[in-house]
C-alpha positions in Angstrom: 52.6 76.5 -47.9 53.2 72.7 -47.8 50.0 71.8 -46.1 47.7 73.3 -48.7 46.1 71.7 -51.8 45.9 74.1 -54.7 43.1 73.7 -57.3 43.9 75.6 -60.4 41.3 76.8 -63.0 43.3 78.0 -66.1 41.7 79.7 -69.0 44.2 79.1 -71.8 42.5 81.7 -74.1 42.8 84.6 -71.5 45.0 87.5 -72.6 45.2 86.2 -76.2 46.7 83.0 -75.0 48.9 84.5 -72.3 47.6 82.2 -69.7 48.5 79.1 -71.8 52.0 80.5 -72.4 52.8 81.1 -68.7 51.3 77.9 -67.3 54.4 75.8 -68.0 56.5 78.2 -65.9 54.0 78.1 -63.1 53.8 74.4 -63.2 57.6 74.1 -63.1 57.8 76.3 -60.0 55.0 74.3 -58.3 56.9 71.1 -58.9 60.2 72.6 -57.7 58.5 73.6 -54.5 56.9 70.1 -54.2 53.4 71.7 -53.6 50.2 69.6 -53.9 48.1 70.8 -56.8 45.8 69.9 -59.6 44.9 71.8 -62.8 41.7 72.1 -64.7 41.7 73.9 -68.1 38.6 75.6 -69.5 37.4 74.1 -72.8 34.8 76.7 -73.9 33.4 80.1 -72.9 32.0 80.2 -69.4 33.4 76.8 -68.6 34.9 78.3 -65.4 31.4 78.5 -63.9 30.9 74.8 -64.3 34.4 73.9 -63.2 34.0 76.0 -60.0 30.8 74.2 -59.1 32.4 70.8 -59.8 35.4 71.6 -57.6 33.2 72.5 -54.6 33.2 68.8 -53.8 36.9 68.9 -53.2 37.1 72.0 -51.0 38.4 71.7 -47.5 39.8 74.1 -44.9 43.3 73.7 -46.5 42.2 74.0 -50.2 42.9 77.1 -52.2 41.1 77.7 -55.5 43.5 79.5 -57.8 42.2 81.3 -60.9 44.6 81.8 -63.8 43.1 84.1 -66.5 41.5 87.5 -66.9 38.8 89.4 -65.1 36.1 87.4 -66.9 37.7 84.1 -65.7 37.6 85.3 -62.1 34.0 86.6 -62.6 32.7 83.2 -63.9 34.6 81.3 -61.2 33.1 83.4 -58.4 29.6 83.2 -59.8 29.9 79.4 -60.0 30.8 79.3 -56.3 28.1 81.9 -55.4 25.3 80.0 -57.1 26.5 76.8 -55.5 26.2 78.5 -52.1 29.9 77.7 -51.3 32.6 79.9 -49.8 36.3 79.3 -50.8 39.5 81.1 -50.4 40.7 82.4 -53.8 44.1 83.0 -55.3 44.2 85.0 -58.5 47.0 85.1 -61.1 46.3 87.9 -63.7 46.8 86.8 -67.3 44.0 88.8 -69.1 44.0 91.8 -71.3 42.6 94.3 -68.8 43.5 92.9 -65.3 41.5 95.6 -63.5 40.9 93.4 -60.4 44.6 92.7 -60.0 45.3 96.4 -60.4 42.7 97.4 -57.8 43.8 94.7 -55.3 47.6 95.3 -55.8 48.2 91.8 -57.1 51.6 91.5 -58.9 51.2 91.8 -62.6 53.9 89.1 -63.1 52.2 85.7 -63.0 55.0 83.9 -61.2 55.3 86.7 -58.6 51.5 86.4 -58.1 51.8 82.7 -57.6 54.6 83.0 -55.1 52.6 85.5 -53.1 49.6 83.2 -53.0 51.7 80.2 -51.7 53.6 82.3 -49.1 50.7 84.4 -47.7 49.5 82.9 -44.4 46.2 84.7 -43.8 43.5 85.6 -46.4 42.4 89.1 -46.9 38.6 89.8 -46.9 37.5 92.1 -49.8 34.2 93.5 -50.8 32.4 92.1 -53.9 29.3 93.4 -55.5 26.0 91.5 -55.7 23.4 92.5 -58.2 19.8 91.4 -58.7 18.2 92.1 -62.1 14.5 92.2 -61.2 13.1 92.0 -64.8 15.0 88.8 -65.6 15.2 87.5 -62.0 19.0 87.2 -62.2 21.4 87.3 -59.2 25.1 87.4 -59.7 28.3 88.8 -58.2 31.1 91.0 -59.6 34.5 92.0 -58.5 35.2 95.1 -60.6 32.1 96.9 -61.8 28.8 96.7 -63.5 28.3 99.3 -66.2 25.3 100.4 -68.3 25.5 102.5 -71.4 28.7 103.6 -73.2 31.3 101.3 -71.6 28.9 98.3 -72.0 28.4 99.1 -75.6 32.2 99.2 -76.1 32.4 95.7 -74.6 29.6 94.4 -76.7 31.0 95.8 -80.0 34.5 94.6 -79.2 33.3 91.1 -78.6 31.2 91.2 -81.8 34.0 92.7 -84.0 35.0 90.2 -86.8 38.6 91.4 -86.5 38.8 90.7 -82.7 40.2 87.2 -82.9 42.8 88.1 -85.5 43.9 91.2 -83.7 44.2 89.3 -80.4 46.3 86.7 -82.1 48.8 89.3 -83.3 48.8 91.1 -79.9 46.8 94.1 -81.2 43.6 93.4 -79.3 43.8 97.0 -77.9 43.2 98.3 -81.5 39.9 96.4 -81.6 38.9 98.0 -78.3 39.9 101.6 -79.4 38.0 101.2 -82.7 34.9 99.9 -80.8 35.1 102.8 -78.4 35.2 105.4 -81.2 32.2 103.7 -82.9 30.3 103.3 -79.6 30.8 107.0 -78.8 28.9 108.1 -81.9 26.2 105.3 -81.6 25.4 105.5 -77.9 22.6 107.9 -77.0 22.0 109.6 -73.7 19.3 107.9 -71.7 17.1 108.4 -68.7 18.3 106.8 -65.4 16.5 106.7 -62.1 18.9 106.0 -59.2 17.9 105.3 -55.6 20.9 105.6 -53.3 20.4 104.5 -49.7 16.7 105.4 -50.0 17.1 108.8 -51.9 15.8 108.9 -55.5 17.0 111.1 -58.3 16.5 111.0 -62.1 19.2 111.8 -64.6 17.9 112.7 -68.1 21.2 112.7 -70.1 23.0 109.7 -68.7 25.7 108.4 -71.0 27.5 106.0 -68.7 26.7 104.6 -65.2 28.9 102.2 -63.4 28.6 100.6 -59.9 32.2 99.9 -59.0 34.2 98.1 -56.3 37.6 99.7 -56.9 39.1 102.6 -58.9 39.6 101.0 -62.4 37.7 100.1 -65.5 38.5 99.5 -69.1 42.0 98.2 -68.5 43.3 100.8 -66.1 41.2 103.9 -66.5 40.8 105.4 -62.9 37.1 106.2 -63.1 36.8 106.4 -59.3 40.2 106.8 -57.6 38.5 107.1 -54.2 36.9 103.6 -54.3 38.3 101.0 -52.0 37.8 97.2 -51.9 37.6 96.9 -48.2 35.5 99.9 -47.0 32.1 98.1 -47.0 30.7 100.5 -49.6 29.8 100.5 -53.3 30.8 103.4 -55.4 28.3 104.7 -58.0 29.5 106.9 -60.9 27.0 108.6 -63.3 28.4 110.5 -66.2 26.0 112.7 -68.2 26.5 113.9 -71.8 25.2 117.4 -72.0 27.9 118.6 -74.4 30.0 116.4 -76.7 33.1 118.6 -76.3 32.8 118.6 -72.5 32.3 114.9 -72.4 35.4 114.3 -74.5 37.4 116.6 -72.2 36.1 114.7 -69.2 37.4 111.4 -70.6 40.8 113.0 -71.5 41.2 114.3 -67.9 40.6 110.7 -66.6 43.9 109.8 -68.2 45.7 112.8 -66.8 47.2 113.2 -63.3 45.2 115.2 -60.7 41.7 113.7 -61.2 40.2 117.1 -62.2 37.1 115.4 -63.6 35.9 114.6 -60.1 34.7 118.2 -59.9 33.0 118.3 -63.3 29.3 119.1 -63.2 28.4 116.2 -65.4 30.3 113.7 -63.2 28.3 112.4 -60.2 29.8 110.1 -57.5 28.1 108.4 -54.6 29.1 105.9 -51.9 26.3 103.6 -50.6 25.3 100.3 -49.1 22.2 99.9 -51.3 21.8 101.1 -54.8 18.8 100.7 -57.2 19.0 101.7 -60.8 16.4 101.6 -63.6 16.3 102.8 -67.2 13.3 103.4 -69.4 15.2 102.4 -72.6 17.0 99.2 -73.6 20.7 99.7 -72.9 23.8 97.6 -73.1 25.1 96.2 -69.8 28.4 94.5 -68.7 29.7 93.0 -65.5 33.4 92.6 -65.2 33.6 92.8 -69.0 31.0 90.1 -69.5 28.1 91.2 -71.7 24.6 91.3 -70.1 21.4 91.3 -72.0 20.4 94.6 -73.8 17.1 95.5 -72.1 15.6 98.2 -69.9 17.3 97.7 -66.5 15.7 97.4 -63.1 18.6 96.4 -60.9 19.6 96.5 -57.3 23.1 96.3 -55.7 24.4 95.1 -52.3 27.7 94.0 -51.0 29.1 90.6 -50.0 32.6 89.5 -48.8 35.2 87.2 -50.4 38.5 85.9 -49.0 41.5 86.2 -51.2 45.2 85.3 -50.8 46.9 88.5 -52.1 
């Protein structure tokens, strides 16, 4: 729309450089349409957070903040706005490796199609976003996809730490690094005790292997861990997976990739919908939020919901 001003935050490293490659095409189309815009490139990890806070000074009722990158780029941008106490309407162009938020929100995978949809959509859509408060470290942040503790977070940590990650990403084999990390993490992750309080009701799980508080169906680059989750139902979805048998656990993960969602009825798969969730672990575990690594400590964490406007 001609009366809008678009502020772009572009992470050129997202998707092994995919965002940097597609930006000239997006810029060309913006110029063709004679749209008013400015672009701000990230220079280092987590720079999106700072850029978002700096750009709050330029936000008006006709300003759209457009994020070009992956799930982590969107995560950092939204947290910059959240901690600045500022609301903004967001457009998102997926150029990452996983793009789970785009998948959950039905945003076109093609960057140009996503941009065209942003610029032609009149009214924003209000979606749920998760808010977590880590009591031990006194940290509050938001997430769009999920916050995981245990196996999935260990995979994220090991993938980020892998010496081969940069090279594999460069030659478009980043998924290989993720698969190798997942295999390694499976054998290294130990079951742990989790206490979950869900809308006031408390239960303890002794053999937890993975727990994720999720906002939509997908994690790990398209795995439908909770196909019933919706981004506009005013609820958070909690999934707890226990590892009581190695073979049963492997079969559960295989069925996640198959049609039919049979795993939803497995005895070691627990699903809840809630407005308020509190989780605590007795042991130090890996954590991740939208694919961004959290500290490895015992967790004492609470979850609520907030709202965010998107042009999708």
